[in-house]
Structure formats: C-alpha cells, structure tokens
N, C-alpha and C positions, 0 to 999 in steps of 0.2 A: 504494500500500500504506500502511495506517495505521501510524504510529509509536506503539506502545502501551507504557504503563508499568504495572508491577504497583503495588499500593498501597504496598508496601515501598519500591520505587524512587522513587515520588512523595514519600514521607516523607523519604527521604534527600536528594532534590533540594531539597525545601522546608525542610530542616533542622527538621522537626517530628517528633513521635512517630507511630508507626503508629496509635496509638489516636486521635490527633487527626484523621488522614486518614480513619480509619473513621467517626468521628463526623460529619465533614463529608459523607462519602458518604451516611450515613443521613439527614442533613439535606438531601440532594439539592442540594448547593452546586455540583456539577459533574456532567456526564453520565458514565456508565460504560458499558463494553462487557462483556457476560458471554459467556464462551466455556466452556460446561459449568459447572464449579464455579468457574472462575477469574473474578475481577473485575479488569478492566483500565481504565486511563484513557488516553484519547487525549492524547498529549503536548501538542498544540496547545491542547486544552481545559484541561489542567492549567496551562500557562503563562498562558493568559488569566485563569484563576481567580487565580493568584498575582499577576499584574499588577493585577487589580481591587482588591487590597488595598494597592496602592502609595499612599503619602501623600507628596505633594510638600512639600519644605521651604518654609516661609513666608519671604518676604524679611525681612531684619532692618530694623527701623525706624531712621530716622536718629538718633533720640535714643539708642537702644541702642548704635549705633556710636560716638557721641560719648562715652557713658559708658565704653565699653570702652577707647577711646583715652585718656581721662582717667585711668582706672585703670592703664593701662600706663605712662603718664608718671609717675604717683605712685610706682609700683614702681621705676622707673628712678632716681628721686630718692633712694632709700634709701641 
C-alpha cells in the first residue's frame, strides 16, 4: 500500500508554505497521484525530492582553522 501525503502534509513536513509545494507541483518537480479531485504525493517521492536539495557542508580549510584558533587565543588574552 502506498504511503500518501496531501500537499498540506508535505508542506508541513518540509517546513515550507502550501503555495511553495503547489508551485513545485506545477513545475513537475515530483510525481503526484490524483484520486478524483485530490492530489497526493507518495511519501517516498517527497522524501527523495527533499533529499535532492541537500547540500553537504564543505570541509573547513586548514588556514581557516588556524585563523579561528588564533582569534580564540587573542580573545582569551583580553
């Protein structure tokens, strides 16, 4: 059995407005299931869509770490 979300539920889970989810739907960013007048999103498809926007944190360059440490030492010296 499919685990389906309404557009409103998807908006709540994604912490975005219903208008944003509707816009994404019209842009065909994720597949939908229509049951009569109801428009539903398969939970797995929604989660895949959300994960596709995940941006991994970049590693901190060594110089930035050194600068942060130097700044911390300078603040301690006050």
